[in-house]
N, C-alpha and C positions, 0 to 999 in steps of 0.2 A: 562589588566588583567595579573596577574602573573600566569604562568602555572607551575604546579608541575609535578612530574614524572608519576602520575597516569592519566594524560590527562585532569584533571580538573583544577580549579584555585580558588583563594581566592575570587575574585570579578569580576563581569561583570557589565558594565554600559551601559544602553540603553537610548538614548535621543529621546523622542517622537517628530516626525515631525508634521507639520501642519495637514497632512492627516492621521496620526496614531491615532487609537482609543485605549482606555485602554484595552479592551479584547485582541486585537492583541498583544499589548505590554506585557501583562501578559502571553500570550501563549509563546512568546519568552523567557520570564523570566523562565517559568517552564521548557522549553527546556534546558536552561543553568543549572538549578538546577538538572535536571535528568542526566546531564552529569558531575556531580561532582564539580560544582561551588558552593561555600559556600553561597555567598550572591549576590543578584542582586539589583542594584539601577536603578529604572526607573525615569528618569528626565523628568518632564512635564513642559516645559516652559510656556505654555498658562495659567496654573493655579498657577505657581511658587511653585509646590509641588514636592516631591520626594517620590516615593513608594519604600519601602525597603522590599525585600522578601528573606526568607530563607526557608530551608526545613520544619521548624516547627514554623515559625513566619511571621508576616506581620505588617508593620506600614506605615502610611502616615504622612509625615512630612511637615511642612510649615515654612514660615519665622519666625525667632526667635527661632527655634529649632536647635539642633545639631544632626548630623548623629551619630547613635550608632557605637561604635567601635566593631571591630571583633577581636577575639583572635589571628588570624593570621596576622592582620594588626592593632595592637593596637594604633599606632600613627595616623591613618587615621580616623579623626572624625571632618570633617569641618562643619561649620554652613551652613544651607540650603540657607540662603541669598547669600552666596558667589557664589553659582552656577549661580545666575541670575544677578549678579552685572553689567555685561556689557549690558544686556538687559534693566535693569532699568535705566542706564545712557543714553541709546539711546532713551528711551521713551520720547515723546513730553510733 
């Protein structure tokens, strides 16, 4: 996360573990948003999804989709599939 002078940042990324449930991950995301982070990505390996949260928006992205760019990070817009490439290569 890039931190700016006000104590917030442009992006926070949380990766859900095996025992993490979505409500708990969303609670963490809302904490970041309430502390001046612009966007939170919740990476969910089990379902190969990424939940994108901002102060006034939310979306759930899957394979074949691209992450939305942020005005403060305009060059950061990876494909969702790229987050899970290593997991997919290791799958039997």
